[in-house]
The first five atom37 places (N, CA, C, CB, O) and aatype in JSON, in Angstrom:
{
  "aatype": [12, 5, 2, 13, 3, 9, 11, 16, 8, 1, 9, 7, 11, 16, 18, 15, 11, 14, 8, 13, 13, 9, 10, 2, 11, 7, 10, 2, 15, 7, 11, 14, 10, 10, 6, 14, 4, 15, 2, 4, 13, 19, 9, 16, 16, 5, 15, 9, 3, 13, 1, 6, 15, 10, 13, 18, 10, 4, 10, 15, 10, 11, 9, 7, 11, 18, 13, 7, 18, 18, 10, 11, 7, 15, 19, 9, 14, 13, 9, 4, 9, 0, 3, 16, 5, 15, 19, 9, 11, 0, 0, 10, 5, 2, 13, 1, 19, 2, 11, 17, 6, 5, 11, 9, 11, 11, 10, 11, 11, 9, 16, 19, 13, 6, 6, 3, 10, 11, 10, 5, 10, 11, 16, 9, 15, 2, 10, 11, 9, 0, 10, 9, 1, 15],
  "atom_mask": [
    [1, 1, 1, 1, 1],
    [1, 1, 1, 1, 1],
    [1, 1, 1, 1, 1],
    [1, 1, 1, 1, 1],
    [1, 1, 1, 1, 1],
    [1, 1, 1, 1, 1],
    [1, 1, 1, 1, 1],
    [1, 1, 1, 1, 1],
    [1, 1, 1, 1, 1],
    [1, 1, 1, 1, 1],
    [1, 1, 1, 1, 1],
    [1, 1, 1, 0, 1],
    [1, 1, 1, 1, 1],
    [1, 1, 1, 1, 1],
    [1, 1, 1, 1, 1],
    [1, 1, 1, 1, 1],
    [1, 1, 1, 1, 1],
    [1, 1, 1, 1, 1],
    [1, 1, 1, 1, 1],
    [1, 1, 1, 1, 1],
    [1, 1, 1, 1, 1],
    [1, 1, 1, 1, 1],
    [1, 1, 1, 1, 1],
    [1, 1, 1, 1, 1],
    [1, 1, 1, 1, 1],
    [1, 1, 1, 0, 1],
    [1, 1, 1, 1, 1],
    [1, 1, 1, 1, 1],
    [1, 1, 1, 1, 1],
    [1, 1, 1, 0, 1],
    [1, 1, 1, 1, 1],
    [1, 1, 1, 1, 1],
    [1, 1, 1, 1, 1],
    [1, 1, 1, 1, 1],
    [1, 1, 1, 1, 1],
    [1, 1, 1, 1, 1],
    [1, 1, 1, 1, 1],
    [1, 1, 1, 1, 1],
    [1, 1, 1, 1, 1],
    [1, 1, 1, 1, 1],
    [1, 1, 1, 1, 1],
    [1, 1, 1, 1, 1],
    [1, 1, 1, 1, 1],
    [1, 1, 1, 1, 1],
    [1, 1, 1, 1, 1],
    [1, 1, 1, 1, 1],
    [1, 1, 1, 1, 1],
    [1, 1, 1, 1, 1],
    [1, 1, 1, 1, 1],
    [1, 1, 1, 1, 1],
    [1, 1, 1, 1, 1],
    [1, 1, 1, 1, 1],
    [1, 1, 1, 1, 1],
    [1, 1, 1, 1, 1],
    [1, 1, 1, 1, 1],
    [1, 1, 1, 1, 1],
    [1, 1, 1, 1, 1],
    [1, 1, 1, 1, 1],
    [1, 1, 1, 1, 1],
    [1, 1, 1, 1, 1],
    [1, 1, 1, 1, 1],
    [1, 1, 1, 1, 1],
    [1, 1, 1, 1, 1],
    [1, 1, 1, 0, 1],
    [1, 1, 1, 1, 1],
    [1, 1, 1, 1, 1],
    [1, 1, 1, 1, 1],
    [1, 1, 1, 0, 1],
    [1, 1, 1, 1, 1],
    [1, 1, 1, 1, 1],
    [1, 1, 1, 1, 1],
    [1, 1, 1, 1, 1],
    [1, 1, 1, 0, 1],
    [1, 1, 1, 1, 1],
    [1, 1, 1, 1, 1],
    [1, 1, 1, 1, 1],
    [1, 1, 1, 1, 1],
    [1, 1, 1, 1, 1],
    [1, 1, 1, 1, 1],
    [1, 1, 1, 1, 1],
    [1, 1, 1, 1, 1],
    [1, 1, 1, 1, 1],
    [1, 1, 1, 1, 1],
    [1, 1, 1, 1, 1],
    [1, 1, 1, 1, 1],
    [1, 1, 1, 1, 1],
    [1, 1, 1, 1, 1],
    [1, 1, 1, 1, 1],
    [1, 1, 1, 1, 1],
    [1, 1, 1, 1, 1],
    [1, 1, 1, 1, 1],
    [1, 1, 1, 1, 1],
    [1, 1, 1, 1, 1],
    [1, 1, 1, 1, 1],
    [1, 1, 1, 1, 1],
    [1, 1, 1, 1, 1],
    [1, 1, 1, 1, 1],
    [1, 1, 1, 1, 1],
    [1, 1, 1, 1, 1],
    [1, 1, 1, 1, 1],
    [1, 1, 1, 1, 1],
    [1, 1, 1, 1, 1],
    [1, 1, 1, 1, 1],
    [1, 1, 1, 1, 1],
    [1, 1, 1, 1, 1],
    [1, 1, 1, 1, 1],
    [1, 1, 1, 1, 1],
    [1, 1, 1, 1, 1],
    [1, 1, 1, 1, 1],
    [1, 1, 1, 1, 1],
    [1, 1, 1, 1, 1],
    [1, 1, 1, 1, 1],
    [1, 1, 1, 1, 1],
    [1, 1, 1, 1, 1],
    [1, 1, 1, 1, 1],
    [1, 1, 1, 1, 1],
    [1, 1, 1, 1, 1],
    [1, 1, 1, 1, 1],
    [1, 1, 1, 1, 1],
    [1, 1, 1, 1, 1],
    [1, 1, 1, 1, 1],
    [1, 1, 1, 1, 1],
    [1, 1, 1, 1, 1],
    [1, 1, 1, 1, 1],
    [1, 1, 1, 1, 1],
    [1, 1, 1, 1, 1],
    [1, 1, 1, 1, 1],
    [1, 1, 1, 1, 1],
    [1, 1, 1, 1, 1],
    [1, 1, 1, 1, 1],
    [1, 1, 1, 1, 1],
    [1, 1, 1, 1, 1],
    [1, 1, 1, 1, 1],
    [1, 1, 1, 1, 1]
  ],
  "atom_positions": [
    [[-9.22, 17.98, -8.61], [-8.47, 16.81, -8.19], [-7.02, 17.21, -7.94], [-8.56, 15.67, -9.25], [-6.43, 17.95, -8.73]],
    [[-6.46, 16.73, -6.86], [-5.08, 17.03, -6.53], [-4.13, 16.13, -7.32], [-4.84, 16.88, -5.03], [-4.52, 15.06, -7.79]],
    [[-2.91, 16.58, -7.44], [-1.91, 15.83, -8.19], [-0.99, 15.07, -7.24], [-1.09, 16.76, -9.08], [-0.89, 15.38, -6.05]],
    [[-0.34, 14.07, -7.79], [0.66, 13.31, -7.06], [1.81, 13.02, -8.01], [0.06, 12.0, -6.48], [1.63, 12.99, -9.23]],
    [[2.99, 12.81, -7.45], [4.16, 12.42, -8.22], [4.57, 11.02, -7.81], [5.34, 13.43, -8.01], [4.53, 10.67, -6.63]],
    [[4.97, 10.23, -8.79], [5.45, 8.88, -8.5], [6.82, 8.73, -9.14], [4.45, 7.79, -9.03], [7.01, 9.02, -10.32]],
    [[7.77, 8.28, -8.33], [9.15, 8.11, -8.78], [9.71, 6.84, -8.15], [10.03, 9.34, -8.41], [9.15, 6.3, -7.19]],
    [[10.82, 6.37, -8.7], [11.52, 5.24, -8.11], [12.25, 5.71, -6.86], [12.5, 4.6, -9.13], [12.97, 6.71, -6.89]],
    [[12.07, 4.99, -5.76], [12.71, 5.35, -4.5], [14.19, 4.98, -4.54], [12.02, 4.65, -3.31], [14.55, 3.9, -4.99]],
    [[15.02, 5.89, -4.08], [16.45, 5.65, -3.94], [16.75, 5.48, -2.45], [17.29, 6.83, -4.56], [16.34, 6.3, -1.62]],
    [[17.46, 4.41, -2.12], [17.76, 4.12, -0.72], [18.56, 5.27, -0.11], [18.54, 2.78, -0.59], [19.54, 5.74, -0.7]],
    [[18.13, 5.72, 1.06], [18.8, 6.79, 1.77], [18.23, 8.17, 1.49], [0.0, 0.0, 0.0], [18.57, 9.12, 2.19]],
    [[17.38, 8.29, 0.49], [16.81, 9.6, 0.16], [15.64, 9.89, 1.11], [16.34, 9.65, -1.32], [14.86, 9.0, 1.45]],
    [[15.54, 11.14, 1.53], [14.44, 11.56, 2.39], [13.54, 12.51, 1.62], [14.97, 12.22, 3.7], [13.98, 13.15, 0.66]],
    [[12.3, 12.6, 2.03], [11.31, 13.4, 1.33], [10.66, 14.37, 2.31], [10.23, 12.49, 0.67], [10.31, 14.0, 3.43]],
    [[10.51, 15.61, 1.86], [9.93, 16.63, 2.74], [8.41, 16.71, 2.59], [10.55, 17.99, 2.46], [7.72, 17.08, 3.53]],
    [[7.9, 16.37, 1.42], [6.45, 16.41, 1.19], [5.81, 15.15, 1.77], [6.13, 16.54, -0.33], [6.49, 14.15, 1.97]],
    [[4.49, 15.19, 2.03], [3.81, 13.96, 2.46], [3.98, 12.86, 1.41], [2.3, 14.23, 2.71], [3.84, 13.12, 0.22]],
    [[4.29, 11.66, 1.86], [4.61, 10.59, 0.93], [4.31, 9.22, 1.53], [6.08, 10.67, 0.52], [4.12, 9.07, 2.73]],
    [[4.28, 8.22, 0.64], [4.25, 6.82, 1.03], [4.89, 6.02, -0.09], [2.79, 6.34, 1.32], [5.22, 6.58, -1.14]],
    [[5.05, 4.74, 0.11], [5.78, 3.9, -0.83], [4.88, 2.8, -1.37], [7.03, 3.3, -0.16], [3.93, 2.38, -0.71]],
    [[5.2, 2.33, -2.57], [4.46, 1.23, -3.19], [5.47, 0.18, -3.64], [3.58, 1.72, -4.38], [6.4, 0.49, -4.39]],
    [[5.27, -1.04, -3.2], [6.14, -2.15, -3.58], [6.0, -2.4, -5.08], [5.8, -3.44, -2.77], [4.89, -2.39, -5.6]],
    [[7.13, -2.63, -5.78], [7.03, -2.82, -7.23], [7.57, -4.15, -7.72], [7.75, -1.73, -7.92], [7.55, -4.41, -8.93]],
    [[8.06, -5.01, -6.83], [8.53, -6.33, -7.25], [7.92, -7.41, -6.37], [10.07, -6.4, -7.2], [7.69, -7.21, -5.18]],
    [[7.68, -8.55, -6.99], [7.12, -9.69, -6.27], [5.6, -9.76, -6.44], [0.0, 0.0, 0.0], [5.0, -8.92, -7.11]],
    [[5.02, -10.76, -5.84], [3.58, -10.96, -5.97], [2.77, -9.93, -5.19], [3.21, -12.35, -5.49], [1.56, -9.8, -5.41]],
    [[3.41, -9.18, -4.3], [2.73, -8.11, -3.57], [2.93, -6.75, -4.23], [3.24, -8.06, -2.13], [2.74, -5.72, -3.59]],
    [[3.3, -6.74, -5.49], [3.48, -5.47, -6.2], [2.2, -4.66, -6.13], [3.89, -5.72, -7.67], [1.1, -5.18, -6.33]],
    [[2.36, -3.38, -5.85], [1.21, -2.49, -5.7], [0.81, -2.26, -4.26], [0.0, 0.0, 0.0], [-0.04, -1.42, -3.98]],
    [[1.42, -2.99, -3.34], [1.08, -2.85, -1.92], [1.65, -1.54, -1.38], [1.62, -4.06, -1.1], [2.86, -1.31, -1.49]],
    [[0.81, -0.69, -0.79], [1.33, 0.55, -0.22], [2.04, 0.29, 1.11], [0.19, 1.56, -0.02], [1.61, -0.56, 1.9]],
    [[3.12, 1.02, 1.34], [3.94, 0.85, 2.54], [4.2, 2.21, 3.17], [5.28, 0.14, 2.21], [4.29, 3.22, 2.48]],
    [[4.32, 2.24, 4.49], [4.67, 3.47, 5.17], [6.19, 3.63, 5.27], [4.05, 3.5, 6.57], [6.69, 4.75, 5.32]],
    [[6.91, 2.52, 5.28], [8.37, 2.53, 5.35], [8.94, 2.07, 4.02], [8.88, 1.63, 6.52], [8.37, 1.19, 3.38]],
    [[10.06, 2.65, 3.59], [10.63, 2.27, 2.29], [11.32, 0.92, 2.31], [11.62, 3.32, 1.84], [11.73, 0.43, 3.36]],
    [[11.42, 0.32, 1.14], [12.2, -0.88, 0.95], [13.0, -0.7, -0.34], [11.29, -2.17, 0.9], [12.85, 0.31, -1.03]],
    [[13.84, -1.67, -0.67], [14.72, -1.5, -1.82], [13.98, -1.54, -3.16], [15.78, -2.55, -1.81], [14.46, -0.97, -4.14]],
    [[12.85, -2.19, -3.23], [12.11, -2.32, -4.48], [10.76, -1.62, -4.38], [11.92, -3.8, -4.84], [9.72, -2.28, -4.29]],
    [[10.79, -0.3, -4.39], [9.52, 0.41, -4.26], [9.56, 1.75, -4.98], [9.18, 0.61, -2.79], [10.62, 2.3, -5.28]],
    [[8.37, 2.25, -5.25], [8.18, 3.6, -5.77], [7.8, 4.48, -4.59], [7.08, 3.64, -6.89], [7.32, 4.0, -3.57]],
    [[8.02, 5.79, -4.76], [7.57, 6.74, -3.75], [6.52, 7.63, -4.41], [8.77, 7.59, -3.18], [6.69, 8.1, -5.54]],
    [[5.44, 7.86, -3.68], [4.39, 8.77, -4.14], [4.39, 9.96, -3.21], [2.99, 8.07, -4.2], [4.23, 9.8, -2.0]],
    [[4.56, 11.15, -3.77], [4.54, 12.38, -2.98], [3.3, 13.18, -3.35], [5.83, 13.21, -3.19], [2.88, 13.21, -4.5]],
    [[2.73, 13.84, -2.35], [1.53, 14.66, -2.54], [1.76, 16.02, -1.91], [0.28, 13.97, -1.93], [2.8, 16.27, -1.29]],
    [[0.78, 16.9, -2.07], [0.88, 18.24, -1.51], [0.32, 18.33, -0.1], [0.17, 19.22, -2.41], [0.71, 19.21, 0.67]],
    [[-0.61, 17.43, 0.25], [-1.23, 17.51, 1.57], [-1.27, 16.13, 2.24], [-2.66, 18.09, 1.46], [-1.25, 15.1, 1.57]],
    [[-1.33, 16.15, 3.55], [-1.4, 14.9, 4.32], [-2.73, 14.19, 4.09], [-1.2, 15.19, 5.83], [-2.77, 12.96, 4.0]],
    [[-3.82, 14.96, 3.99], [-5.13, 14.35, 3.76], [-5.17, 13.6, 2.44], [-6.23, 15.42, 3.79], [-5.69, 12.49, 2.36]],
    [[-4.61, 14.21, 1.39], [-4.62, 13.55, 0.08], [-3.69, 12.34, 0.1], [-4.19, 14.54, -1.03], [-3.98, 11.34, -0.55]],
    [[-2.58, 12.42, 0.85], [-1.68, 11.27, 0.98], [-2.4, 10.1, 1.62], [-0.44, 11.65, 1.8], [-2.27, 8.96, 1.16]],
    [[-3.15, 10.37, 2.67], [-3.88, 9.31, 3.36], [-4.95, 8.71, 2.45], [-4.52, 9.86, 4.65], [-5.13, 7.5, 2.4]],
    [[-5.66, 9.57, 1.75], [-6.69, 9.1, 0.83], [-6.08, 8.25, -0.28], [-7.47, 10.28, 0.23], [-6.62, 7.2, -0.63]],
    [[-4.96, 8.7, -0.83], [-4.29, 7.97, -1.9], [-3.71, 6.65, -1.39], [-3.18, 8.83, -2.51], [-3.71, 5.66, -2.11]],
    [[-3.21, 6.63, -0.15], [-2.69, 5.41, 0.45], [-3.78, 4.34, 0.51], [-2.13, 5.69, 1.87], [-3.56, 3.2, 0.11]],
    [[-4.96, 4.72, 1.0], [-6.04, 3.75, 1.12], [-6.63, 3.39, -0.24], [-7.14, 4.28, 2.03], [-7.16, 2.29, -0.42]],
    [[-6.55, 4.3, -1.2], [-6.97, 3.97, -2.57], [-6.04, 2.89, -3.12], [-6.95, 5.23, -3.48], [-6.51, 1.92, -3.72]],
    [[-4.73, 3.05, -2.93], [-3.78, 2.04, -3.39], [-3.95, 0.72, -2.66], [-2.35, 2.55, -3.21], [-3.81, -0.35, -3.25]],
    [[-4.26, 0.79, -1.37], [-4.53, -0.43, -0.61], [-5.74, -1.16, -1.17], [-4.74, -0.11, 0.88], [-5.73, -2.38, -1.31]],
    [[-6.78, -0.42, -1.48], [-7.97, -1.06, -2.04], [-7.7, -1.6, -3.45], [-9.15, -0.07, -2.07], [-8.25, -2.64, -3.82]],
    [[-6.87, -0.93, -4.22], [-6.5, -1.44, -5.54], [-5.7, -2.74, -5.41], [-5.68, -0.39, -6.32], [-5.87, -3.66, -6.21]],
    [[-4.83, -2.8, -4.4], [-4.04, -4.02, -4.17], [-4.95, -5.16, -3.72], [-2.94, -3.77, -3.12], [-4.83, -6.28, -4.21]],
    [[-5.85, -4.88, -2.8], [-6.78, -5.9, -2.32], [-7.68, -6.39, -3.45], [-7.62, -5.35, -1.16], [-7.98, -7.58, -3.55]],
    [[-8.11, -5.46, -4.3], [-8.96, -5.81, -5.43], [-8.21, -6.42, -6.6], [0.0, 0.0, 0.0], [-8.82, -6.77, -7.61]],
    [[-6.88, -6.56, -6.48], [-6.01, -7.19, -7.48], [-6.0, -6.44, -8.81], [-6.45, -8.61, -7.71], [-5.88, -7.06, -9.87]],
    [[-6.12, -5.11, -8.75], [-6.07, -4.31, -9.97], [-4.65, -4.21, -10.53], [-6.61, -2.92, -9.7], [-4.48, -4.04, -11.74]],
    [[-3.64, -4.33, -9.69], [-2.26, -4.27, -10.16], [-1.82, -5.6, -10.78], [-1.33, -3.9, -9.02], [-0.87, -5.63, -11.57]],
    [[-2.48, -6.68, -10.44], [-2.09, -8.01, -10.9], [-2.09, -8.16, -12.41], [0.0, 0.0, 0.0], [-1.28, -8.91, -12.95]],
    [[-2.97, -7.48, -13.08], [-3.06, -7.55, -14.54], [-1.77, -7.04, -15.2], [-4.26, -6.76, -15.05], [-1.4, -7.5, -16.28]],
    [[-1.11, -6.1, -14.56], [0.06, -5.44, -15.15], [1.39, -6.07, -14.74], [0.06, -4.0, -14.75], [2.44, -5.56, -15.13]],
    [[1.37, -7.15, -13.98], [2.62, -7.8, -13.57], [3.32, -8.38, -14.79], [2.34, -8.89, -12.53], [2.71, -9.02, -15.65]],
    [[4.63, -8.15, -14.84], [5.46, -8.67, -15.91], [6.57, -9.5, -15.29], [6.05, -7.51, -16.79], [6.84, -9.38, -14.1]],
    [[7.2, -10.34, -16.09], [8.32, -11.13, -15.61], [7.9, -12.53, -15.22], [0.0, 0.0, 0.0], [6.81, -12.74, -14.69]],
    [[8.78, -13.48, -15.5], [8.43, -14.88, -15.23], [9.0, -15.38, -13.9], [8.91, -15.76, -16.35], [8.36, -16.19, -13.23]],
    [[10.18, -14.93, -13.53], [10.79, -15.4, -12.29], [10.38, -14.51, -11.12], [12.32, -15.45, -12.43], [9.83, -14.98, -10.13]],
    [[10.65, -13.22, -11.25], [10.24, -12.26, -10.23], [9.3, -11.27, -10.91], [11.48, -11.52, -9.58], [9.76, -10.4, -11.66]],
    [[8.0, -11.38, -10.65], [7.07, -10.45, -11.28], [7.28, -9.03, -10.75], [5.63, -10.89, -11.04], [7.64, -8.82, -9.59]],
    [[7.04, -8.06, -11.62], [7.18, -6.66, -11.24], [6.16, -5.82, -12.0], [8.62, -6.15, -11.52], [5.58, -6.28, -12.99]],
    [[5.96, -4.61, -11.53], [5.07, -3.68, -12.2], [5.88, -2.42, -12.5], [3.8, -3.35, -11.32], [6.65, -1.96, -11.67]],
    [[5.7, -1.88, -13.7], [6.47, -0.69, -14.06], [5.76, 0.57, -13.57], [6.69, -0.63, -15.58], [4.57, 0.54, -13.24]],
    [[6.5, 1.65, -13.53], [6.01, 2.9, -12.95], [4.85, 3.48, -13.76], [7.14, 3.91, -12.85], [3.92, 4.05, -13.19]],
    [[4.9, 3.35, -15.08], [3.83, 3.9, -15.93], [2.52, 3.16, -15.7], [4.23, 3.81, -17.42], [1.46, 3.78, -15.65]],
    [[2.58, 1.83, -15.56], [1.36, 1.06, -15.29], [0.79, 1.4, -13.92], [1.65, -0.44, -15.39], [-0.43, 1.52, -13.77]],
    [[1.66, 1.55, -12.93], [1.2, 1.92, -11.59], [0.49, 3.26, -11.61], [2.38, 1.96, -10.61], [-0.58, 3.42, -11.02]],
    [[1.09, 4.22, -12.3], [0.51, 5.55, -12.38], [-0.83, 5.53, -13.12], [1.48, 6.51, -13.08], [-1.77, 6.21, -12.72]],
    [[-0.92, 4.75, -14.19], [-2.18, 4.71, -14.95], [-3.3, 4.06, -14.14], [-1.98, 3.95, -16.27], [-4.45, 4.5, -14.22]],
    [[-2.99, 3.01, -13.37], [-4.01, 2.36, -12.53], [-4.52, 3.34, -11.47], [-3.43, 1.09, -11.85], [-5.73, 3.43, -11.23]],
    [[-3.6, 4.07, -10.84], [-4.0, 5.02, -9.79], [-4.81, 6.17, -10.38], [-2.76, 5.56, -9.06], [-5.82, 6.57, -9.8]],
    [[-4.37, 6.7, -11.53], [-5.11, 7.81, -12.14], [-6.51, 7.38, -12.57], [-4.34, 8.35, -13.34], [-7.47, 8.13, -12.39]],
    [[-6.64, 6.18, -13.14], [-7.96, 5.68, -13.54], [-8.86, 5.52, -12.32], [-7.82, 4.34, -14.28], [-10.05, 5.85, -12.38]],
    [[-8.31, 5.03, -11.23], [-9.1, 4.86, -10.01], [-9.51, 6.21, -9.44], [-8.32, 4.06, -8.96], [-10.63, 6.35, -8.95]],
    [[-8.63, 7.2, -9.49], [-8.96, 8.54, -8.99], [-10.09, 9.18, -9.79], [-7.73, 9.44, -9.02], [-10.92, 9.9, -9.23]],
    [[-10.13, 8.92, -11.07], [-11.18, 9.49, -11.92], [-12.53, 8.82, -11.67], [-10.8, 9.37, -13.38], [-13.57, 9.43, -11.9]],
    [[-12.51, 7.58, -11.22], [-13.75, 6.81, -11.1], [-14.38, 6.82, -9.72], [-13.49, 5.42, -11.48], [-15.53, 6.4, -9.59]],
    [[-13.68, 7.28, -8.69], [-14.27, 7.17, -7.36], [-15.15, 8.36, -7.02], [-13.17, 7.02, -6.31], [-14.92, 9.48, -7.48]],
    [[-16.17, 8.1, -6.21], [-17.08, 9.14, -5.74], [-16.66, 9.54, -4.34], [-18.56, 8.66, -5.77], [-16.39, 8.67, -3.5]],
    [[-16.6, 10.83, -4.08], [-16.05, 11.33, -2.83], [-16.82, 10.81, -1.61], [-16.05, 12.85, -2.83], [-16.19, 10.33, -0.67]],
    [[-18.12, 10.89, -1.6], [-18.91, 10.48, -0.43], [-18.73, 9.0, -0.12], [-20.38, 10.78, -0.65], [-18.48, 8.63, 1.03]],
    [[-18.86, 8.17, -1.13], [-18.7, 6.73, -0.9], [-17.26, 6.39, -0.54], [-19.14, 5.93, -2.14], [-17.02, 5.48, 0.25]],
    [[-16.32, 7.12, -1.12], [-14.92, 6.83, -0.85], [-14.56, 7.11, 0.59], [-14.04, 7.63, -1.78], [-13.83, 6.33, 1.2]],
    [[-15.06, 8.21, 1.16], [-14.78, 8.53, 2.56], [-15.3, 7.44, 3.49], [-15.39, 9.88, 2.93], [-14.66, 7.11, 4.48]],
    [[-16.46, 6.88, 3.17], [-17.0, 5.78, 3.97], [-16.11, 4.55, 3.85], [-18.44, 5.45, 3.53], [-15.87, 3.85, 4.84]],
    [[-15.62, 4.29, 2.64], [-14.77, 3.12, 2.44], [-13.44, 3.28, 3.17], [-14.51, 2.9, 0.94], [-12.91, 2.31, 3.71]],
    [[-12.9, 4.5, 3.2], [-11.65, 4.74, 3.92], [-11.83, 4.45, 5.41], [-11.17, 6.2, 3.72], [-10.98, 3.81, 6.02]],
    [[-12.94, 4.92, 5.98], [-13.21, 4.66, 7.4], [-13.3, 3.17, 7.68], [-14.5, 5.36, 7.84], [-12.76, 2.67, 8.67]],
    [[-14.0, 2.45, 6.8], [-14.13, 1.01, 6.98], [-12.79, 0.3, 6.81], [-15.15, 0.45, 6.0], [-12.48, -0.63, 7.55]],
    [[-11.99, 0.73, 5.82], [-10.68, 0.13, 5.61], [-9.77, 0.35, 6.82], [-10.03, 0.69, 4.36], [-9.0, -0.54, 7.2]],
    [[-9.85, 1.54, 7.41], [-9.04, 1.81, 8.61], [-9.43, 0.86, 9.75], [-9.22, 3.27, 9.06], [-8.56, 0.31, 10.43]],
    [[-10.73, 0.68, 9.95], [-11.19, -0.21, 11.01], [-10.75, -1.65, 10.75], [-12.72, -0.14, 11.14], [-10.32, -2.35, 11.66]],
    [[-10.87, -2.08, 9.51], [-10.48, -3.44, 9.16], [-8.98, -3.63, 9.34], [-10.88, -3.77, 7.71], [-8.53, -4.67, 9.82]],
    [[-8.19, -2.62, 8.97], [-6.74, -2.7, 9.12], [-6.34, -2.79, 10.59], [-6.07, -1.49, 8.48], [-5.46, -3.58, 10.94]],
    [[-6.98, -2.01, 11.45], [-6.71, -2.08, 12.89], [-7.09, -3.46, 13.42], [-7.49, -0.98, 13.65], [-6.35, -4.05, 14.21]],
    [[-8.24, -3.98, 12.99], [-8.68, -5.3, 13.42], [-7.69, -6.38, 12.96], [-10.08, -5.6, 12.87], [-7.39, -7.31, 13.7]],
    [[-7.2, -6.25, 11.73], [-6.23, -7.21, 11.2], [-4.93, -7.18, 12.01], [-5.94, -6.91, 9.72], [-4.37, -8.24, 12.29]],
    [[-4.46, -6.0, 12.37], [-3.25, -5.89, 13.18], [-3.45, -6.52, 14.56], [-2.84, -4.42, 13.32], [-2.55, -7.17, 15.09]],
    [[-4.63, -6.31, 15.13], [-4.94, -6.94, 16.42], [-4.92, -8.46, 16.32], [-6.3, -6.47, 16.94], [-4.4, -9.14, 17.2]],
    [[-5.49, -8.99, 15.25], [-5.48, -10.45, 15.06], [-4.06, -10.98, 14.87], [-6.34, -10.82, 13.85], [-3.73, -12.05, 15.39]],
    [[-3.23, -10.25, 14.15], [-1.84, -10.68, 13.97], [-1.12, -10.71, 15.32], [-1.11, -9.74, 12.99], [-0.35, -11.63, 15.59]],
    [[-1.37, -9.71, 16.14], [-0.76, -9.66, 17.47], [-1.25, -10.83, 18.33], [-1.07, -8.32, 18.16], [-0.46, -11.44, 19.06]],
    [[-2.54, -11.14, 18.25], [-3.07, -12.27, 19.0], [-2.45, -13.59, 18.54], [-4.59, -12.33, 18.85], [-2.12, -14.44, 19.37]],
    [[-2.3, -13.76, 17.23], [-1.68, -14.99, 16.71], [-0.23, -15.11, 17.16], [-1.77, -15.02, 15.18], [0.23, -16.2, 17.49]],
    [[0.48, -14.0, 17.18], [1.87, -14.02, 17.64], [1.93, -14.37, 19.12], [2.55, -12.66, 17.39], [2.8, -15.14, 19.53]],
    [[1.02, -13.83, 19.92], [0.98, -14.12, 21.34], [0.65, -15.59, 21.59], [-0.05, -13.23, 22.05], [1.24, -16.22, 22.46]],
    [[-0.28, -16.14, 20.83], [-0.64, -17.56, 20.96], [0.56, -18.43, 20.59], [-1.85, -17.91, 20.06], [0.82, -19.43, 21.26]],
    [[1.28, -18.06, 19.55], [2.47, -18.82, 19.15], [3.53, -18.79, 20.25], [3.05, -18.26, 17.85], [4.15, -19.81, 20.55]],
    [[3.73, -17.62, 20.84], [4.69, -17.52, 21.96], [4.23, -18.32, 23.17], [4.89, -16.06, 22.35], [5.06, -18.89, 23.88]],
    [[2.93, -18.35, 23.41], [2.38, -19.13, 24.51], [2.62, -20.62, 24.29], [0.88, -18.85, 24.67], [2.96, -21.34, 25.23]],
    [[2.44, -21.09, 23.07], [2.7, -22.5, 22.76], [4.17, -22.85, 23.03], [2.35, -22.8, 21.29], [4.47, -23.88, 23.62]],
    [[5.05, -21.96, 22.59], [6.5, -22.21, 22.8], [6.81, -22.25, 24.29], [7.37, -21.12, 22.09], [7.55, -23.11, 24.75]],
    [[6.25, -21.3, 25.03], [6.5, -21.26, 26.48], [5.95, -22.52, 27.16], [5.86, -20.01, 27.09], [6.57, -23.04, 28.09]],
    [[4.8, -23.0, 26.71], [4.2, -24.19, 27.29], [5.06, -25.42, 27.04], [2.81, -24.41, 26.73], [5.25, -26.24, 27.93]],
    [[5.58, -25.54, 25.84], [6.39, -26.69, 25.49], [7.73, -26.67, 26.21], [6.6, -26.75, 23.99], [8.24, -27.72, 26.6]],
    [[8.3, -25.49, 26.4], [9.61, -25.37, 27.04], [9.55, -25.5, 28.55], [10.22, -24.05, 26.68], [10.58, -25.74, 29.18]],
    [[8.38, -25.35, 29.14], [8.31, -25.42, 30.61], [8.14, -26.83, 31.1], [7.16, -24.58, 31.13], [8.06, -27.06, 32.31]]
  ]
}
C-alpha cells in the first residue's frame, strides 16, 4: 500500500508532488477538491495514479457520509486532521483492488454526467432570463 501525507494547506503554498485538497470546515467537510480554498487540508502522494485513486476514495467517503460522524462544532462544523486521516486509512485497508477500480470508473462517469446536468441547468436558467428580457 502506498503512503500519503495530509497537512493543513497554507494559502499561497505550491506543491511539487501529486496532490489534492479536502475541505475541512462546513457541512461539506471531507469533500475532495482540485483547487485549494482557505479551509482545507492538502493530501500529497508519490504517484499520479495513487492521487487519483485516493481522490475518488475521498469522494466516495464524502458521498457515503463517513466524515459526518467526526464533525465537531455547533456553529461552523469542522473535521480535524487526525480524524480525516483515520477515516482515509481505514477505508484504504478495507477496499478490494478489483472492485475499487470498477467503482472509480463508475464514479468518473457519474461525475461527468453530473457536470453535464449542471451545465444544462445553467443554460436553461440563462434561457429563461433571455426569454423574460426580450
